[in-house]
VEXDREN-2710 file (C-alpha; in Angstrom, 1 decimal):
% VEXDREN-2710
k/r/px/py/pz
1/UNK/17.3/29.7/-66.2
2/UNK/20.7/27.3/-65.4
3/UNK/20.6/27.8/-61.5
4/UNK/16.3/27.6/-61.5
5/UNK/17.2/24.1/-63.4
6/UNK/19.7/23.1/-60.8
7/UNK/17.3/23.7/-57.9
8/UNK/14.8/21.7/-59.4
9/UNK/17.3/19.0/-59.9
10/UNK/18.0/18.8/-56.2
11/UNK/14.5/19.7/-54.6
12/UNK/12.6/16.7/-57.0
13/UNK/14.7/13.7/-55.3
14/UNK/14.2/14.7/-52.5
15/UNK/10.1/15.1/-53.0
16/UNK/10.4/11.7/-54.0
17/UNK/12.2/10.4/-51.3
18/UNK/10.3/11.6/-48.8
19/UNK/7.2/10.4/-50.5
20/UNK/9.0/6.8/-49.7
21/UNK/9.5/7.1/-46.6
22/UNK/7.1/5.5/-43.6
23/UNK/4.9/6.8/-41.4
24/UNK/5.8/7.6/-38.0
25/UNK/4.7/5.1/-35.8
26/UNK/2.5/6.0/-32.8
27/UNK/3.8/4.9/-29.6
28/UNK/0.8/3.9/-27.1
29/UNK/0.7/6.3/-24.2
30/UNK/1.2/4.4/-20.8
31/UNK/-1.9/3.3/-18.9
32/UNK/-2.7/5.1/-15.7
33/UNK/-1.9/3.8/-12.7
34/UNK/-2.0/3.9/-8.9
35/UNK/-0.6/2.4/-6.1
36/UNK/-1.3/0.3/-4.0
37/UNK/-0.4/-1.5/-0.5
38/UNK/-2.1/-4.8/0.6
39/UNK/-1.6/-5.9/4.1
40/UNK/-3.0/-9.5/5.3
41/UNK/-3.4/-10.3/9.1
42/UNK/-6.0/-12.7/9.7
43/UNK/-6.0/-14.8/12.7
44/UNK/-5.0/-17.8/12.7
45/UNK/-2.5/-18.0/10.3
46/UNK/-3.3/-20.9/8.0
47/UNK/-0.5/-22.8/5.6
48/UNK/-1.8/-21.7/2.7
49/UNK/-1.5/-18.0/3.7
50/UNK/1.7/-17.8/2.4
51/UNK/0.9/-15.2/-0.6
52/UNK/-2.1/-12.4/-1.2
53/UNK/-2.6/-12.4/-4.7
54/UNK/-3.9/-9.0/-6.6
55/UNK/-5.5/-9.4/-10.1
56/UNK/-6.8/-7.1/-12.5
57/UNK/-10.1/-9.4/-13.5
58/UNK/-7.7/-12.1/-14.6
59/UNK/-4.2/-10.1/-15.2
60/UNK/-1.8/-10.8/-12.1
61/UNK/-0.7/-7.5/-10.6
62/UNK/1.2/-7.9/-7.9
63/UNK/1.6/-10.3/-4.6
64/UNK/2.1/-9.6/-0.7
65/UNK/4.5/-11.8/0.7
66/UNK/4.8/-13.1/4.3
67/UNK/6.9/-11.2/6.5
68/UNK/6.6/-13.3/10.2
69/UNK/2.2/-13.3/10.6
70/UNK/1.7/-10.2/8.4
71/UNK/1.3/-10.4/4.5
72/UNK/2.4/-7.4/3.1
73/UNK/2.8/-6.2/-0.7
74/UNK/2.8/-2.8/-2.7
75/UNK/2.2/-2.2/-6.3
76/UNK/1.2/-0.9/-9.4
77/UNK/-3.0/-1.3/-10.4
78/UNK/-4.4/0.4/-13.0
79/UNK/-6.5/3.9/-12.5
80/UNK/-10.3/4.7/-13.6
81/UNK/-13.8/4.3/-12.2
82/UNK/-15.1/1.0/-10.7
83/UNK/-11.1/-0.6/-11.5
84/UNK/-12.3/-4.8/-11.0
85/UNK/-9.7/-6.1/-8.5
86/UNK/-9.6/-9.5/-7.0
87/UNK/-7.6/-10.6/-3.8
88/UNK/-6.7/-14.2/-3.5
89/UNK/-5.0/-16.1/-0.6
90/UNK/-2.3/-19.1/-1.8
91/UNK/0.7/-20.8/-2.1
92/UNK/0.3/-22.0/-5.8
93/UNK/-1.4/-25.2/-5.0
94/UNK/-4.6/-23.5/-3.2
95/UNK/-6.1/-20.2/-4.6
96/UNK/-9.2/-19.0/-2.3
97/UNK/-11.1/-15.5/-3.5
98/UNK/-10.6/-13.6/-0.4
99/UNK/-12.0/-10.4/-1.6
100/UNK/-13.5/-8.7/-5.1
101/UNK/-14.8/-5.6/-5.7
102/UNK/-14.9/-2.5/-8.2
103/UNK/-12.7/0.3/-6.9
104/UNK/-12.6/4.1/-8.3
105/UNK/-8.7/4.9/-8.1
106/UNK/-7.1/8.0/-9.3
107/UNK/-3.9/8.0/-11.4
108/UNK/-1.3/8.8/-9.1
109/UNK/-3.0/8.3/-5.9
110/UNK/-1.9/6.0/-3.0
111/UNK/-4.3/3.6/-1.6
112/UNK/-4.1/0.9/1.1
113/UNK/-5.9/-2.4/1.4
114/UNK/-6.3/-3.9/4.9
115/UNK/-7.6/-7.5/5.5
116/UNK/-7.8/-8.7/9.6
117/UNK/-9.5/-10.7/12.3
118/UNK/-10.5/-13.8/12.3
119/UNK/-10.2/-15.7/9.1
120/UNK/-13.6/-17.4/8.9
121/UNK/-14.7/-13.8/8.9
122/UNK/-12.5/-11.1/7.9
123/UNK/-12.7/-7.6/8.1
124/UNK/-11.9/-5.1/4.6
125/UNK/-10.9/-1.2/4.9
126/UNK/-9.8/0.3/2.2
127/UNK/-8.4/3.8/2.1
128/UNK/-6.6/6.8/0.5
129/UNK/-2.9/7.3/2.0
130/UNK/-2.8/11.0/2.7
131/UNK/0.7/11.6/1.0
132/UNK/0.5/15.4/1.9
133/UNK/3.9/16.7/2.9
134/UNK/4.9/17.2/6.6
135/UNK/6.2/20.5/8.1
136/UNK/10.3/20.2/8.3
137/UNK/11.3/17.9/10.8
138/UNK/8.1/16.0/10.8
139/UNK/6.8/13.0/9.8
140/UNK/2.8/11.6/9.4
141/UNK/1.6/8.2/11.0
142/UNK/-2.1/6.7/11.2
143/UNK/-3.0/3.7/13.0
144/UNK/-5.1/1.0/11.8
145/UNK/-6.6/-1.9/14.6
146/UNK/-7.2/-5.4/12.5
147/UNK/-7.2/-7.4/16.3
148/UNK/-10.9/-8.4/16.6
149/UNK/-10.9/-9.3/20.2
150/UNK/-8.5/-7.4/22.2
151/UNK/-10.7/-4.2/23.1
152/UNK/-9.5/-0.5/22.8
153/UNK/-6.5/0.7/22.3
154/UNK/-4.3/3.8/22.7
155/UNK/-0.9/4.7/21.3
156/UNK/2.2/6.3/22.8
157/UNK/5.1/8.0/21.2
158/UNK/8.0/8.8/23.3
159/UNK/5.4/7.8/25.9
160/UNK/3.4/10.8/25.0
161/UNK/-0.4/9.9/23.9
162/UNK/-0.6/10.1/20.0
163/UNK/-4.2/8.8/19.7
164/UNK/-7.2/6.9/22.0
165/UNK/-9.7/4.6/21.3
166/UNK/-8.8/3.0/18.7
167/UNK/-11.5/0.0/18.5
168/UNK/-11.7/-3.2/15.7
169/UNK/-11.4/-2.0/12.3
170/UNK/-11.1/1.9/13.1
171/UNK/-8.2/4.0/11.2
172/UNK/-6.8/6.8/12.7
173/UNK/-6.4/10.5/11.7
174/UNK/-3.5/11.3/10.5
175/UNK/-0.7/12.7/13.0
176/UNK/2.2/14.8/12.6
177/UNK/5.0/13.7/14.9
178/UNK/8.8/14.8/15.4
179/UNK/11.1/12.4/13.2
180/UNK/13.3/10.1/15.2
181/UNK/15.8/7.9/14.0
182/UNK/14.9/5.5/17.0
183/UNK/11.8/6.4/16.5
184/UNK/9.1/3.6/18.4
185/UNK/5.2/3.6/19.1
186/UNK/3.0/1.4/21.4
187/UNK/-0.5/0.1/21.6
188/UNK/-1.9/0.2/25.3
189/UNK/-4.9/-1.7/25.9
190/UNK/-6.7/1.0/27.1
191/UNK/-8.5/-1.3/30.3
192/UNK/-5.8/-3.5/30.7
193/UNK/-2.6/-1.0/30.5
194/UNK/-0.3/-3.7/31.0
195/UNK/-0.9/-5.6/27.6
196/UNK/1.3/-3.1/25.7
197/UNK/2.9/-3.9/21.8
198/UNK/5.7/-1.8/21.1
199/UNK/6.9/-1.5/17.8
200/UNK/10.6/-1.5/17.9
201/UNK/12.8/1.2/16.5
202/UNK/12.9/2.2/13.3
203/UNK/13.5/5.1/11.3
204/UNK/11.3/7.9/11.1
205/UNK/13.2/10.9/8.8
206/UNK/11.7/13.8/8.1
207/UNK/9.1/14.1/6.0
208/UNK/8.6/10.4/6.4
209/UNK/4.8/9.1/5.8
210/UNK/3.6/5.5/7.0
211/UNK/0.6/3.3/8.5
212/UNK/0.9/1.4/11.8
213/UNK/-0.9/-1.7/12.5
214/UNK/-2.4/-3.7/15.2
215/UNK/-2.8/-7.4/14.6
216/UNK/-3.2/-10.6/15.9
217/UNK/-5.5/-12.0/18.7
218/UNK/-4.7/-13.2/22.3
219/UNK/-4.6/-16.8/22.6
220/UNK/-4.7/-17.3/19.1
221/UNK/-2.3/-19.7/18.2
222/UNK/0.7/-18.7/16.0
223/UNK/-0.6/-15.1/16.2
224/UNK/0.1/-13.2/19.2
225/UNK/-0.5/-9.6/19.0
226/UNK/1.9/-7.8/17.2
227/UNK/2.7/-4.6/15.3
228/UNK/3.2/-3.8/11.5
229/UNK/5.4/-0.6/10.0
230/UNK/3.9/0.0/6.5
231/UNK/6.8/2.5/4.9
232/UNK/4.7/4.6/2.4
233/UNK/8.0/6.5/1.1
234/UNK/11.5/6.2/1.1
235/UNK/11.9/8.3/4.5
236/UNK/10.6/5.7/6.7
237/UNK/13.1/3.0/6.7
238/UNK/12.6/0.0/9.2
END
């Protein structure tokens, strides 16, 4: 009987005390996001085109900053069906709506949004990035033509043709190429082979994934033909 009384002396205060404890707080789960890369390569480069700002309705998400004549930036965006995104060009004092639309974005997937051609009538290209890992010792690359008046281009890698017939507003298939610590691609005008636009050398590591953009226009002030490499993972170093 004494043992039973002692047990009650222990149990009852514990029960009373536990009834005073606050309820556990529920931590809301993080909202699912997708990754979006934005490339702005409209010609000519206007003074206010120093930034492309991305909004989800009225909420700022991220911006693409000026890099020579091409603006590029990557950030997280909400995942879901018909996600409304607005793209604006501006430098703080000017804020022009470039494009707005609803997008179907799957959580943890990667996407790219491109703007190119004449600034008065820009094209828009939206793609899902293929992030499938390449074979060992290989890398994955695709090409985008955002140059509106320079004809059709072929693409060489190590002097070997990788892609052909790349027209304005087109996106190539994904190609697997050997990795290289001094990789370099060259866009060649199919009709005028003397017109070539090299990328310059960069590290295209094993497992690397990137997009290479042709931008600019012949004869357009302050935006001659150029190329831009968009790295999609850490194994491509510019």
